C-alpha positions as CSV (number, residue, x, y, z in Angstrom):
1,M,0.0,0.0,0.0
2,C,1.6,3.3,-1.1
3,G,1.1,6.8,-2.4
4,I,1.5,7.4,-6.1
5,A,1.8,10.6,-8.1
6,G,2.6,11.6,-11.7
7,I,2.8,14.5,-14.2
8,I,2.6,14.4,-18.0
9,D,3.4,17.8,-19.5
10,I,3.5,18.6,-23.2
11,S,4.5,22.3,-22.8
12,S,7.6,21.9,-20.5
13,T,9.6,19.4,-18.6
14,P,7.8,18.6,-15.3
15,E,9.4,20.1,-12.2
16,R,11.2,17.7,-10.0
17,S,10.3,19.9,-7.0
18,L,6.6,19.5,-7.7
19,I,6.6,15.7,-7.9
20,E,8.6,15.7,-4.7
21,R,6.0,17.9,-2.9
22,M,3.2,15.7,-4.2
23,C,4.7,12.6,-2.7
24,R,5.9,14.1,0.5
25,V,2.4,15.4,1.4
26,M,1.4,11.7,1.3
27,K,4.2,10.5,3.5
28,H,1.7,8.7,5.7
29,R,0.7,6.4,2.8
30,G,4.3,5.3,2.4
31,P,6.7,6.0,5.4
32,D,9.3,3.5,4.3
33,G,10.8,5.4,1.4
34,E,10.3,7.5,-1.7
35,G,11.4,7.3,-5.4
36,Y,11.2,9.4,-8.5
37,Y,11.5,9.1,-12.3
38,T,11.6,12.0,-14.8
39,D,12.1,12.5,-18.5
40,N,11.2,15.2,-21.1
41,N,7.4,14.7,-20.8
42,A,6.8,12.7,-17.6
43,A,7.5,12.6,-13.9
44,L,6.5,9.7,-11.6
45,G,6.7,9.6,-7.8
46,H,6.1,7.0,-5.2
47,R,5.9,6.7,-1.4
48,R,6.4,3.2,-0.3
49,L,4.8,1.1,2.5
50,S,6.9,-2.1,2.2
51,I,4.8,-5.3,2.2
52,I,6.2,-7.7,-0.4
53,D,9.9,-8.0,-1.6
54,L,11.1,-5.4,0.9
55,E,14.5,-4.9,-0.8
56,G,13.6,-5.4,-4.5
57,G,10.2,-3.7,-4.7
58,K,11.3,-0.1,-4.9
59,Q,9.4,2.3,-7.2
60,P,9.1,3.8,-9.7
61,M,10.1,0.6,-11.4
62,S,10.9,0.0,-15.1
63,N,11.2,-2.8,-17.6
64,E,14.6,-4.1,-18.8
65,D,15.3,-1.3,-21.3
66,G,13.8,1.5,-19.2
67,T,11.1,2.4,-21.8
68,I,8.2,1.6,-19.4
69,W,7.9,3.0,-15.9
70,I,5.3,2.4,-13.3
71,T,4.2,3.8,-9.9
72,F,1.8,1.4,-8.2
73,N,-0.4,1.4,-5.1
74,G,-2.0,-1.9,-4.0
75,E,-1.6,-5.6,-4.1
76,I,-2.0,-8.1,-7.0
77,Y,-2.7,-11.4,-5.1
78,N,-2.4,-13.6,-8.2
79,F,0.9,-12.1,-9.4
80,S,2.8,-15.4,-9.0
81,E,0.4,-17.2,-11.5
82,I,0.7,-14.2,-13.9
83,K,4.4,-14.2,-13.6
84,D,4.7,-17.9,-14.4
85,E,2.5,-17.4,-17.5
86,L,4.6,-14.5,-18.7
87,S,7.9,-16.3,-18.0
88,R,6.7,-19.1,-20.3
89,K,6.2,-16.4,-22.9
90,G,9.8,-15.3,-22.6
91,H,9.6,-12.4,-20.1
92,R,12.4,-12.2,-17.5
93,F,12.0,-10.9,-14.0
94,K,14.5,-9.3,-11.6
95,T,12.4,-9.0,-8.5
96,R,9.8,-10.9,-6.4
97,S,7.4,-8.0,-6.5
98,D,3.9,-7.8,-7.9
99,T,4.8,-4.4,-9.4
100,E,7.1,-5.8,-12.0
101,T,4.4,-8.3,-13.0
102,I,2.1,-5.4,-14.0
103,I,4.9,-4.0,-16.3
104,H,5.4,-7.3,-18.1
105,A,1.6,-7.9,-18.3
106,Y,1.3,-4.5,-20.0
107,E,4.0,-5.4,-22.4
108,E,2.3,-8.6,-23.3
109,Y,-1.4,-7.7,-23.2
110,G,-1.5,-3.9,-23.4
111,E,-4.3,-2.1,-21.6
112,E,-6.3,-5.3,-21.3
113,C,-3.8,-6.5,-18.7
114,V,-6.0,-5.1,-16.0
115,K,-8.5,-7.9,-16.6
116,K,-5.9,-10.4,-15.4
117,F,-5.2,-8.8,-12.0
118,R,-6.9,-10.1,-8.9
119,G,-6.5,-7.6,-6.2
120,M,-6.7,-3.9,-5.3
121,F,-4.8,-1.4,-7.3
122,A,-4.3,2.1,-8.7
123,F,-1.3,2.7,-10.9
124,G,0.2,5.1,-13.4
125,L,2.3,3.6,-16.2
126,W,4.4,5.7,-18.6
127,D,5.1,4.1,-22.0
128,S,7.9,6.3,-23.3
129,K,8.0,4.6,-26.7
130,R,4.3,5.1,-27.5
131,K,4.2,8.3,-25.5
132,I,1.2,7.0,-23.6
133,L,0.2,7.4,-20.0
134,F,-1.9,4.4,-18.8
135,I,-3.7,4.7,-15.4
136,A,-6.1,2.2,-13.9
137,R,-8.1,1.6,-10.8
138,D,-9.3,-1.7,-9.4
139,R,-12.8,-3.1,-10.0
140,L,-14.5,-2.0,-6.9
141,G,-12.6,1.1,-6.0
142,K,-10.5,0.0,-3.0
143,K,-7.6,2.3,-4.1
144,P,-8.2,6.0,-5.0
145,L,-7.0,7.9,-8.0
146,Y,-7.5,11.6,-8.7
147,Y,-6.5,13.5,-11.8
148,Y,-6.4,17.0,-13.2
149,N,-6.3,17.9,-17.0
150,D,-5.9,21.3,-18.5
151,D,-5.0,20.2,-22.1
152,K,-1.3,21.0,-21.5
153,K,-0.7,18.7,-18.5
154,I,-2.2,15.7,-16.7
155,I,-1.5,15.4,-13.0
156,F,-2.6,12.3,-11.0
157,A,-2.2,11.1,-7.5
158,S,-3.6,8.9,-4.7
159,E,-4.9,11.9,-2.8
160,L,-6.4,15.2,-3.9
161,K,-4.1,17.2,-1.6
162,A,-1.1,15.9,-3.7
163,V,-2.7,17.2,-6.9
164,L,-3.2,20.5,-5.2
165,Q,0.5,20.9,-4.7
166,D,0.5,22.4,-8.1
167,R,-0.2,26.0,-7.1
168,S,-1.6,26.9,-10.5
169,I,-4.6,24.7,-10.1
170,N,-7.8,26.6,-9.4
171,R,-9.3,25.8,-6.0
172,E,-12.8,27.0,-6.7
173,F,-15.2,24.6,-5.1
174,D,-18.1,23.2,-7.0
175,R,-21.4,24.2,-5.4
176,A,-23.3,21.4,-7.1
177,A,-20.8,19.0,-5.4
178,L,-21.7,20.6,-2.1
179,V,-25.3,19.7,-2.6
180,D,-24.3,16.1,-3.5
181,Y,-22.2,16.1,-0.2
182,L,-25.2,17.2,1.8
183,T,-27.3,14.5,0.0
184,Y,-25.0,11.5,0.2
185,N,-22.4,12.5,2.9
186,Y,-19.7,12.2,0.2
187,I,-18.9,13.6,-3.3
188,P,-19.9,11.1,-6.0
189,F,-17.4,10.2,-8.7
190,P,-16.2,11.3,-11.2
191,E,-16.6,14.8,-9.6
192,T,-14.7,16.1,-6.7
193,I,-15.4,19.2,-4.5
194,F,-13.1,21.2,-6.8
195,K,-14.3,22.1,-10.3
196,D,-11.3,21.0,-12.3
197,I,-10.2,17.8,-10.5
198,Y,-11.8,14.4,-11.0
199,K,-11.8,10.8,-9.7
200,L,-11.2,7.9,-12.1
201,P,-14.2,5.6,-11.5
202,P,-13.7,2.1,-10.1
203,G,-13.3,-0.6,-12.8
204,H,-12.0,1.9,-15.3
205,Y,-8.7,2.8,-17.0
206,M,-7.6,5.9,-18.7
207,T,-5.1,6.4,-21.6
208,V,-3.5,9.7,-22.4
209,D,-1.8,10.2,-25.7
210,V,0.9,12.8,-25.6
211,E,1.4,13.0,-29.3
212,S,-2.3,13.7,-29.8
213,D,-2.3,16.8,-27.6
214,L,-3.1,14.8,-24.4
215,S,-6.2,13.2,-25.9
216,L,-7.9,11.3,-23.1
217,T,-9.8,8.1,-23.3
218,I,-11.6,6.5,-20.3
219,K,-12.9,2.9,-20.6
220,Q,-14.8,0.6,-18.3
221,Y,-13.2,-2.8,-18.2
222,W,-15.3,-4.6,-15.5
223,D,-18.9,-4.6,-14.3
224,I,-21.1,-6.9,-12.2
225,Q,-23.4,-9.1,-14.2
226,Y,-26.3,-10.8,-12.4
227,N,-27.2,-14.1,-13.9
228,P,-28.9,-16.2,-11.2
229,D,-28.5,-19.9,-11.5
230,Y,-31.6,-21.7,-10.1
231,S,-30.3,-25.2,-10.9
232,V,-27.9,-25.1,-8.0
233,S,-29.2,-26.2,-4.6
234,E,-29.1,-24.1,-1.5
235,D,-26.6,-26.4,0.2
236,E,-24.4,-26.5,-2.9
237,W,-24.4,-22.7,-3.1
238,A,-23.3,-22.5,0.6
239,E,-20.4,-24.9,-0.1
240,R,-19.3,-23.1,-3.2
241,L,-19.3,-19.8,-1.3
242,R,-17.5,-21.2,1.7
243,E,-14.7,-22.5,-0.5
244,K,-14.4,-19.4,-2.5
245,L,-14.2,-17.2,0.6
246,K,-11.6,-19.5,2.1
247,E,-9.5,-19.0,-1.1
248,A,-10.0,-15.3,-1.0
249,V,-8.8,-15.1,2.5
250,K,-5.8,-17.4,1.9
251,I,-4.4,-15.4,-1.0
252,R,-4.6,-12.2,1.1
253,L,-2.2,-13.7,3.6
254,I,0.8,-13.2,1.3
255,S,3.0,-10.7,3.2
256,D,6.6,-10.2,4.3
257,V,5.4,-8.1,7.3
258,P,3.1,-8.9,10.3
259,L,-0.6,-9.4,9.5
260,G,-3.8,-9.4,11.5
261,A,-7.6,-8.8,11.3
262,F,-10.2,-6.3,12.4
263,L,-12.9,-8.1,14.5
264,S,-16.1,-6.2,15.3
265,G,-18.1,-9.3,16.3
266,G,-20.4,-9.0,13.3
267,I,-20.8,-11.9,10.8
268,D,-18.5,-10.3,8.2
269,S,-15.4,-9.8,10.2
270,S,-16.1,-13.0,12.2
271,A,-16.3,-15.0,9.0
272,V,-12.9,-13.6,7.9
273,V,-11.3,-14.3,11.2
274,S,-12.7,-17.9,11.3
275,L,-11.4,-18.6,7.8
276,M,-8.0,-17.1,8.6
277,S,-7.7,-19.4,11.6
278,M,-8.2,-22.3,9.2
279,V,-5.6,-21.4,6.6
280,Q,-3.0,-19.4,8.6
281,G,-0.2,-21.4,10.2
282,S,0.0,-19.2,13.3
283,R,-2.4,-17.6,15.7
284,V,-4.5,-14.8,14.2
285,K,-4.0,-11.4,15.7
286,T,-7.4,-9.6,16.1
287,F,-8.2,-6.0,17.0
288,S,-11.5,-4.5,18.4
289,I,-12.6,-1.3,19.8
290,G,-15.7,-0.3,21.8
291,F,-17.4,2.7,23.4
292,K,-18.4,3.4,26.9
293,E,-22.0,3.8,25.6
294,E,-23.0,0.1,25.6
295,E,-25.5,0.4,22.8
296,F,-22.7,1.3,20.5
297,S,-20.2,-1.4,21.7
298,E,-19.8,-4.9,20.2
299,L,-16.9,-6.0,22.3
300,R,-18.6,-8.9,23.9
301,Y,-19.3,-10.5,20.6
302,A,-15.8,-9.9,19.4
303,R,-14.5,-11.6,22.5
304,E,-16.7,-14.6,21.9
305,V,-15.3,-15.0,18.4
306,A,-11.7,-14.4,19.6
307,D,-12.1,-17.1,22.3
308,K,-13.6,-19.6,19.9
309,F,-10.7,-19.4,17.5
310,G,-8.0,-18.8,20.0
311,T,-6.8,-15.5,18.5
312,E,-4.3,-13.1,20.0
313,H,-6.9,-10.5,20.8
314,I,-6.4,-6.9,21.5
315,E,-9.2,-4.5,22.4
316,M,-9.7,-0.9,23.6
317,I,-12.5,1.3,24.9
318,V,-12.1,4.6,23.1
319,E,-13.4,7.9,24.2
320,P,-12.5,9.9,21.1
321,D,-11.9,13.6,21.2
322,A,-14.1,14.5,18.2
323,I,-13.1,18.2,18.5
324,E,-9.4,17.2,18.1
325,M,-10.2,14.7,15.3
326,L,-12.2,16.9,13.0
327,P,-9.4,19.1,11.7
328,A,-7.1,16.0,11.2
329,L,-9.9,14.1,9.4
330,S,-10.9,17.0,7.2
331,W,-7.2,17.4,6.1
332,E,-6.7,13.7,5.4
333,F,-10.0,13.1,3.5
334,D,-9.3,16.1,1.2
335,E,-13.0,16.5,0.5
336,P,-16.0,16.9,2.7
337,F,-16.9,13.4,4.1
338,A,-19.6,13.0,6.7
339,D,-19.5,9.4,7.7
340,S,-18.6,9.7,11.4
341,S,-17.6,6.0,11.6
342,A,-14.3,7.3,10.1
343,I,-13.5,8.1,13.8
344,P,-13.6,4.5,15.1
345,T,-12.0,3.3,11.9
346,Y,-9.1,5.6,12.6
347,Y,-8.7,4.5,16.2
348,V,-8.9,0.7,15.5
349,S,-6.3,1.3,12.6
350,K,-4.0,3.2,14.9
351,M,-4.2,0.4,17.5
352,A,-3.6,-2.3,15.0
353,R,-0.6,-0.5,13.4
354,E,1.2,-0.8,16.7
355,H,1.3,-4.6,16.1
356,V,0.9,-5.3,12.4
357,T,1.4,-3.6,9.0
358,V,-1.4,-5.5,7.1
359,I,-5.0,-6.1,8.2
360,L,-7.9,-8.1,6.8
361,S,-11.4,-6.6,7.2
362,G,-15.0,-7.7,6.6
363,D,-15.8,-4.7,4.4
364,G,-18.3,-5.3,1.6
365,G,-20.4,-8.0,3.2
366,D,-23.5,-5.9,3.4
367,E,-23.5,-4.9,-0.2
368,T,-22.5,-8.2,-1.6
369,F,-24.8,-10.4,0.6
370,A,-27.7,-8.0,1.2
371,G,-27.1,-7.2,4.9
372,Y,-28.5,-3.7,5.3
373,R,-31.8,-3.4,7.2
374,R,-32.9,-0.9,4.6
375,Y,-32.9,-3.7,2.0
376,Q,-35.6,-5.5,4.0
377,W,-37.5,-2.3,4.6
378,A,-37.4,-1.5,0.9
379,R,-38.7,-5.0,0.0
380,D,-41.5,-4.8,2.7
381,M,-42.7,-1.5,1.3
382,Q,-42.6,-3.0,-2.2
383,R,-45.8,-4.9,-1.3
384,H,-47.7,-1.6,-1.8
385,D,-46.3,-1.0,-5.3
386,W,-49.4,-2.5,-7.0
387,M,-51.2,0.7,-6.2
388,P,-51.5,3.4,-8.8
389,A,-49.3,6.4,-8.0
390,C,-52.3,8.6,-7.4
391,L,-53.7,6.2,-4.8
392,K,-50.4,6.0,-3.0
393,K,-50.1,9.7,-2.8
394,M,-53.6,9.9,-1.4
395,L,-53.2,7.1,1.2
396,F,-49.6,7.9,2.2
397,G,-48.3,11.1,0.7
398,F,-51.1,13.4,1.9
399,P,-51.0,12.3,5.6
400,A,-47.2,12.7,5.5
401,S,-47.5,16.2,4.1
402,V,-49.6,17.4,7.0
403,L,-47.5,15.9,9.8
404,P,-44.9,18.2,11.3
405,E,-41.2,17.6,10.8
406,G,-39.7,15.1,13.2
407,V,-43.0,13.3,14.0
408,K,-42.5,9.5,14.1
409,G,-44.0,7.8,11.1
410,K,-43.8,10.8,8.7
411,G,-40.7,9.4,7.0
412,M,-42.3,5.9,6.5
413,L,-45.4,7.4,5.0
414,E,-43.3,9.5,2.6
415,H,-41.4,6.4,1.5
416,L,-44.6,4.4,0.9
417,S,-45.9,7.2,-1.4
418,K,-42.9,7.0,-3.7
419,D,-42.0,4.7,-6.6
420,P,-39.4,2.0,-5.9
421,F,-36.4,4.0,-7.1
422,E,-37.4,7.2,-5.3
423,R,-38.0,5.1,-2.1
424,F,-34.5,3.6,-2.3
425,A,-33.0,7.0,-2.9
426,G,-34.8,8.4,0.1
427,L,-33.7,5.6,2.3
428,N,-30.1,6.0,1.1
429,T,-29.6,9.7,1.4
430,F,-29.5,12.4,4.1
431,S,-31.3,15.4,2.6
432,D,-34.6,16.4,1.3
433,K,-36.0,19.4,-0.6
434,H,-37.1,21.2,2.5
435,Y,-33.7,20.8,4.3
436,L,-31.7,22.0,1.3
437,K,-33.9,25.0,0.5
438,S,-33.9,26.0,4.2
439,L,-30.1,25.5,4.8
440,L,-28.6,27.0,1.6
441,H,-28.1,30.7,1.3
442,R,-30.5,32.0,-1.4
443,D,-27.8,32.9,-3.8
444,V,-26.2,29.5,-3.6
445,L,-29.6,27.9,-3.9
446,A,-30.4,29.8,-7.0
447,G,-27.2,28.8,-8.7
448,V,-27.6,25.1,-7.7
449,Q,-31.2,24.9,-8.9
450,Q,-30.3,26.4,-12.2
451,N,-27.6,23.7,-12.7
452,S,-29.8,20.8,-11.6
453,N,-32.9,21.9,-13.5
454,G,-34.6,22.7,-10.2
455,K,-34.2,19.1,-8.9
456,L,-33.4,19.1,-5.2
457,P,-32.0,16.7,-4.2
458,D,-30.8,15.4,-7.6
459,Y,-30.7,11.6,-7.7
460,T,-29.2,11.4,-11.2
461,Y,-26.1,9.7,-9.8
462,L,-28.0,6.9,-8.2
463,R,-30.5,6.6,-11.1
464,K,-27.6,5.9,-13.6
465,F,-26.7,2.7,-11.7
466,Y,-30.2,1.7,-10.7
467,D,-31.3,1.8,-14.4
468,G,-28.0,0.4,-15.6
469,C,-28.2,-2.9,-13.6
470,N,-28.7,-5.9,-15.9
471,S,-31.3,-7.4,-13.6
472,K,-34.8,-6.1,-13.0
473,D,-35.1,-7.7,-9.5
474,Y,-35.6,-4.9,-7.0
475,L,-33.2,-6.2,-4.4
476,T,-30.5,-6.9,-6.9
477,R,-30.9,-3.4,-8.4
478,I,-30.4,-1.6,-5.1
479,Q,-27.5,-3.9,-4.1
480,Y,-25.8,-3.1,-7.4
481,T,-26.4,0.6,-6.9
482,D,-25.0,0.5,-3.4
483,T,-22.0,-1.4,-4.6
484,K,-21.3,1.1,-7.3
485,T,-21.9,4.2,-5.1
486,Y,-22.1,3.9,-1.3
487,L,-19.5,1.1,-1.1
488,A,-17.0,2.7,-3.4
489,E,-17.4,6.3,-2.3
490,D,-18.2,6.0,1.4
491,I,-17.1,2.6,2.9
492,L,-13.9,2.1,0.9
493,T,-12.9,5.7,1.0
494,K,-13.3,5.8,4.8
495,V,-11.2,2.6,5.3
496,D,-8.5,3.7,2.8
497,R,-8.0,7.2,4.3
498,A,-8.4,6.2,8.0
499,S,-6.0,3.2,7.7
500,M,-3.5,4.9,5.5
501,L,-3.4,7.9,7.9
502,C,-1.8,5.2,10.2
503,S,0.3,3.6,7.5
504,L,-1.8,0.4,7.7
505,E,-2.7,-1.7,4.6
506,T,-6.2,-3.1,4.6
507,R,-7.4,-6.1,2.6
508,A,-11.0,-7.0,2.0
509,P,-11.5,-10.7,1.0
510,L,-15.3,-10.3,0.9
511,L,-14.7,-7.9,-2.0
512,D,-12.5,-10.3,-4.0
513,H,-14.0,-9.8,-7.5
514,E,-14.4,-13.6,-7.9
515,V,-16.4,-13.7,-4.7
516,V,-18.6,-10.8,-5.9
517,E,-19.1,-12.5,-9.3
518,L,-20.0,-15.8,-7.6
519,V,-22.6,-14.2,-5.4
520,A,-24.0,-12.3,-8.4
521,S,-25.1,-15.8,-9.7
522,V,-26.9,-16.6,-6.5
523,P,-30.6,-16.1,-6.7
524,A,-31.9,-13.0,-4.8
525,S,-34.2,-15.3,-2.8
526,L,-31.2,-16.8,-1.1
527,K,-29.8,-13.4,-0.1
528,I,-32.8,-12.4,1.9
529,K,-35.0,-15.4,2.9
530,D,-38.0,-15.3,5.3
531,G,-36.8,-11.9,6.5
532,E,-33.3,-13.1,7.2
533,T,-30.6,-10.9,5.6
534,K,-27.3,-12.4,4.4
535,Y,-29.1,-15.7,4.3
536,I,-26.7,-17.6,2.0
537,L,-23.6,-16.3,3.9
538,K,-25.0,-17.4,7.2
539,K,-25.8,-20.8,5.7
540,A,-22.2,-21.1,4.4
541,M,-20.8,-20.2,7.9
542,T,-23.3,-22.3,9.9
543,S,-20.9,-25.1,10.7
544,I,-18.1,-22.6,11.6
545,L,-19.6,-19.7,13.5
546,P,-22.0,-20.0,16.5
547,D,-25.7,-18.9,16.2
548,S,-25.1,-16.1,18.7
549,I,-22.9,-14.4,16.1
550,L,-24.8,-15.5,12.9
551,Y,-28.2,-14.4,14.1
552,R,-27.6,-11.5,16.5
553,K,-29.1,-8.1,15.9
554,K,-27.1,-6.1,13.4
555,M,-25.2,-3.0,14.6
556,G,-23.5,-0.5,12.4
557,F,-19.9,0.6,13.0
558,G,-20.9,4.0,14.3
559,V,-20.2,6.5,17.0
560,P,-22.6,8.0,19.7
561,L,-23.0,11.3,17.9
562,V,-26.4,11.9,19.4
563,H,-25.0,11.8,22.9
564,W,-22.0,14.0,22.0
565,F,-24.2,16.7,20.4
566,K,-26.5,16.9,23.4
567,N,-23.5,17.3,25.7
568,D,-19.9,17.8,25.0
569,L,-20.1,19.0,21.4
570,T,-23.2,21.3,21.5
571,G,-21.3,24.4,22.4
572,Y,-18.5,23.6,20.0
573,A,-21.0,23.1,17.1
574,R,-22.7,26.4,17.8
575,E,-19.4,28.3,18.1
576,T,-18.0,26.7,14.9
577,L,-21.0,26.8,12.6
578,L,-22.1,30.3,13.6
579,S,-18.6,31.8,13.6
580,K,-17.8,35.0,11.8
581,G,-15.9,33.2,9.1
582,A,-18.7,30.7,8.5
583,K,-21.2,33.4,8.1
584,E,-19.1,35.6,5.8
585,R,-18.7,32.7,3.3
586,G,-22.4,33.1,2.6
587,I,-23.0,29.5,1.8
588,F,-25.5,28.6,4.5
589,N,-28.4,30.3,6.3
590,P,-27.2,30.9,9.8
591,D,-30.7,31.4,11.2
592,Y,-31.7,27.9,10.0
593,I,-28.5,26.4,11.5
594,E,-29.2,28.0,14.9
595,G,-32.7,26.7,14.8
596,M,-31.5,23.2,13.9
597,L,-29.0,23.2,16.9
598,N,-31.8,24.4,19.2
599,S,-34.2,21.7,17.9
600,H,-31.6,19.0,18.4
601,Q,-30.8,20.0,21.9
602,K,-34.2,20.8,23.2
603,T,-36.8,18.8,21.3
604,G,-35.3,15.3,21.3
605,R,-34.9,15.2,17.5
606,D,-31.7,13.5,16.5
607,L,-30.1,15.8,14.0
608,S,-26.5,14.8,14.9
609,A,-25.7,13.4,11.4
610,R,-26.6,16.7,9.7
611,I,-24.7,18.7,12.4
612,W,-21.6,16.5,11.9
613,A,-21.8,17.0,8.1
614,L,-21.8,20.8,8.5
615,L,-19.0,20.7,11.0
616,F,-16.8,18.6,8.7
617,F,-17.5,21.0,5.8
618,E,-16.6,24.0,8.0
619,H,-13.3,22.5,8.9
620,W,-12.7,21.5,5.3
621,C,-13.3,25.1,4.3
622,R,-10.7,26.3,6.8
623,N,-8.2,23.8,5.5
624,W,-8.7,24.1,1.8
625,I,-10.5,27.4,1.0
626,D,-9.5,29.9,3.7
627,A,-5.9,28.7,3.7
């Protein structure tokens, strides 16, 4: 796991000092060393976190004659098999690293080489003969890749702050992206919070031709195809899944440095730990955190799993200083990012890094196996979709419209009045028209409405994937949409930034693309069955995990924000969000914010998530706009 950066410039030779600044601002991603390559048009940089081939894996790395250079972030778990295949075709290797395998695979297969890689990756490859820059990102978006293009130069990097080391880049923030942030709690790809900087989408690669004036081509090389196979029995699906998961775990144990696992006590991380204990020759090291607020703590379940599999278990009760964490997180995430579970993710990563360099996690289980409670809610509400739209509006929409904000049941009625897509979007987002129109300053609101054709919130981003799914099954469509959006932009972004802030590499076997493809062929009826979410995963793990873990009530990996904002953080939120600087920016309506803070504190309404989002944005402004 590393930090990568690159510059392709057709107007002048890239500055060595710029590529150095880009890498050094990402030192946390690679504390073990740095390296650089420059020629007339290109500069590549690399910060290294040494995992495999500690001596021979230094980057940027080249082929034998120095015509192809690469800077790479990630792990290719099947590199040994690819290396053997390429060796039989005449390629010669000088290292044991997976990085060199990418170079030779590109020589042999061109851009299509990415289809052979099983792992997580983001890389930039400079082909000096063809004058081509080739950058690619893994299928599900585990590793980040940002880029800037002004028709004279291309700049790319693992983090947005590295791109911004070029002082000539405009830092004007995109107000439409701000509305997306308030809607989703993150900025959806390919946009970023800045107007001229973009994210390469997961499962895509980009080629840039220097001799054609930096002509840029982006191509999707992978997608999930849902083709359920009804001829396979339930028991056989469970066995196939169990064996594929065991294999996915096993290949992620390749490492020349200490390795462990996060253990929350939920089914996903427990499954990973149980399979690790089967295939790893030594005791598994496991790491858990909890809160003093019992309703947010899962430590007793984690201990049960640790005891069952005899792990070397380390746990900690955290009492995070959110006031201290906010500026650090807003700096590290580069963009506004309102998932408060970044805080416990950071703390468990920090604790684990004191003992290991590589960690396995249970990320992706909810999206892949249908674990979110909202999936069951959405399916339950689907029973009313036989009604004509006008009848639903009369039976559900009208009563919802006359109920005051915050009244229990209002949200449920609103969801029942909508069509299936709008219902899913409402369950999966954090803003509505009333909130956005009340919160945004009138000048900002006018500009945003003009750009979005008056749609607030604008669900175009979600609609693209909902409509683009090759299945018409409702559960499958919302799983696919979540995998393409929420998983990539929230969950995986959170884990990457929080763990890399601690120089910890995180691997996610449940998101092995072969696992995802296998589960895509499992009928939806085996993902949620008789009201039981993750049914086929639980079936697969029945002989391994105890029922107390398999069938316990689901808990999210969250933080007790509601408690904080009624006590410790209330005054801080008021002082920060209603400060002189915040008001002078003219982005939000301060009277509405004050009313929201009062309502949260005095009426019992839980508005902590919205308050946190606004606080994060304020600190982001202080870091990246005011500065």
